[in-house]
C-alpha positions as CSV (number, residue, x, y, z in Angstrom):
1,M,-54.1,126.4,-174.5
2,L,-57.4,124.7,-174.3
3,Q,-58.4,127.0,-171.5
4,E,-57.8,130.0,-173.8
5,F,-59.9,128.4,-176.5
6,K,-62.7,128.0,-174.2
7,T,-62.5,131.6,-173.1
8,F,-62.4,132.5,-176.9
9,I,-65.5,130.3,-177.6
10,A,-67.3,131.6,-174.6
11,R,-67.2,135.4,-175.7
12,G,-70.5,136.4,-177.0
13,N,-68.9,137.7,-180.3
14,V,-68.2,134.5,-181.5
15,L,-71.2,132.9,-180.7
16,D,-73.3,135.9,-182.3
17,L,-71.2,135.5,-185.3
18,A,-71.6,131.8,-185.8
19,V,-75.3,132.1,-185.5
20,G,-75.2,135.1,-187.9
21,V,-73.4,133.1,-190.6
22,I,-75.8,130.1,-190.3
23,I,-78.8,132.4,-190.6
24,G,-77.1,134.3,-193.3
25,G,-76.3,131.1,-195.1
26,A,-80.0,130.1,-194.9
27,F,-81.4,133.6,-195.9
28,G,-79.1,133.3,-198.9
29,K,-81.0,130.2,-200.1
30,I,-84.2,131.8,-199.6
31,V,-83.1,135.0,-201.6
32,S,-81.8,132.7,-204.5
33,S,-85.0,131.1,-204.7
34,L,-86.7,134.2,-204.6
35,T,-84.7,135.6,-207.5
36,D,-84.6,132.5,-209.6
37,D,-88.2,131.0,-208.9
38,V,-90.2,134.2,-208.6
39,L,-88.7,137.3,-209.8
40,M,-86.4,136.1,-212.7
41,P,-89.6,134.4,-214.5
42,V,-91.6,137.1,-213.8
43,I,-89.1,139.5,-215.4
44,G,-88.8,137.2,-218.3
45,K,-92.5,137.0,-218.9
46,V,-92.4,141.3,-218.9
47,T,-89.5,141.1,-221.5
48,G,-91.4,138.6,-223.7
49,G,-90.6,135.2,-222.2
50,I,-86.7,135.7,-221.9
51,D,-85.0,133.0,-219.7
52,F,-82.1,134.9,-218.3
53,S,-80.5,132.0,-216.7
54,S,-79.6,130.5,-220.1
55,K,-78.3,133.9,-221.7
56,F,-74.8,133.5,-222.6
57,V,-72.1,134.5,-225.3
58,L,-69.6,131.5,-226.7
59,L,-66.2,132.5,-226.4
60,G,-64.8,129.4,-228.0
61,D,-65.5,126.7,-230.3
62,I,-68.1,123.9,-229.2
63,P,-66.1,120.7,-229.1
64,A,-66.8,117.9,-231.8
65,S,-67.4,115.3,-229.1
66,Y,-70.2,117.6,-227.6
67,T,-73.5,115.9,-228.2
68,G,-76.0,118.2,-226.3
69,S,-77.8,121.3,-227.3
70,P,-75.8,124.3,-228.4
71,T,-78.0,126.5,-226.5
72,D,-78.0,124.5,-223.3
73,Y,-75.7,126.8,-220.8
74,A,-75.4,124.3,-218.2
75,A,-74.5,121.5,-220.4
76,L,-71.9,123.6,-222.3
77,K,-70.5,125.0,-219.0
78,K,-70.2,121.4,-217.9
79,A,-68.2,120.5,-221.3
80,G,-65.7,123.2,-220.8
81,V,-66.8,125.3,-223.2
82,A,-65.7,129.0,-222.8
83,M,-68.4,131.4,-222.5
84,L,-69.6,134.3,-221.1
85,G,-72.7,133.9,-219.0
86,Y,-74.2,137.3,-218.7
87,G,-77.9,135.8,-217.7
88,S,-76.2,134.2,-214.4
89,F,-74.4,137.3,-213.6
90,V,-77.5,139.5,-214.0
91,T,-79.7,137.1,-211.7
92,A,-76.5,137.2,-209.1
93,I,-76.8,141.1,-209.2
94,I,-80.3,140.9,-208.1
95,N,-79.5,138.5,-205.6
96,F,-77.0,140.7,-204.1
97,L,-79.3,143.8,-204.4
98,I,-82.2,141.9,-202.6
99,M,-79.6,140.9,-199.8
100,A,-78.0,144.3,-199.5
101,F,-81.4,146.0,-199.1
102,V,-82.5,143.3,-196.5
103,I,-79.4,143.7,-194.5
104,F,-79.7,147.6,-194.8
105,L,-83.1,147.4,-193.4
106,I,-82.1,144.9,-190.4
107,V,-79.3,147.2,-189.6
108,K,-81.3,150.6,-189.7
109,G,-84.0,148.8,-187.5
110,A,-81.2,147.7,-185.2
111,N,-80.1,151.2,-185.0
112,K,-83.2,152.8,-184.5
113,A,-84.0,150.2,-181.7
114,T,-80.7,150.9,-179.7
115,A,-80.4,154.3,-180.4
116,K,-80.3,156.3,-177.2
117,P,-82.8,159.1,-177.0
118,V,-81.4,162.6,-177.5
119,A,-81.7,165.0,-174.8
120,P,-83.0,168.5,-175.7
121,E,-80.0,170.9,-175.6
122,A,-79.8,173.3,-172.9
123,P,-80.0,176.8,-174.0
124,V,-76.9,178.6,-174.4
125,A,-75.7,181.3,-171.8
126,P,-75.3,184.8,-173.6
127,T,-71.7,185.9,-173.7
128,G,-71.4,189.4,-172.4
129,P,-73.0,191.8,-169.7
130,T,-76.4,190.7,-168.5
131,E,-79.3,193.1,-168.7
132,V,-79.1,194.2,-165.1
133,E,-75.3,194.9,-165.8
134,L,-76.2,197.0,-168.8
135,L,-79.2,198.9,-166.8
136,A,-76.6,199.5,-164.2
137,E,-74.0,201.1,-166.8
138,I,-76.6,203.3,-168.2
139,R,-77.8,204.6,-164.7
140,D,-74.3,205.4,-163.8
141,A,-73.7,207.2,-167.2
142,L,-76.7,209.3,-166.6
143,K,-75.8,210.3,-162.9
144,A,-72.1,211.2,-164.2
145,R,-73.7,214.0,-166.3
């Protein structure tokens, strides 16, 4: 069983997958930072100072024991208040779109780099009599008259 495990691990696909997961996790953090720290503040500034990370709708009552701000999304979430955090959802969608676009560009580049050159198509031979055969038929028809 240990030998089978060694064979499994030694395959290139498993190692490639492991490297991809590690790099993907690190890249995900970079994209999250880009979205949270660069794009969303710019979008907030363009939309009049809206902070999307704190946009939510309360679905339940705030507990009487809660002492924080009623507009602090993180504190309300920690207190267990039922909320619909649409600002976080918008941020997650932007993260996803950026990641999907970058992955699309990587796959497109990899496909282009590994694509085999397309050979020019050979001309298609005509089906039917050749010119010589047609001329011979015409000659024979003229002789027969």
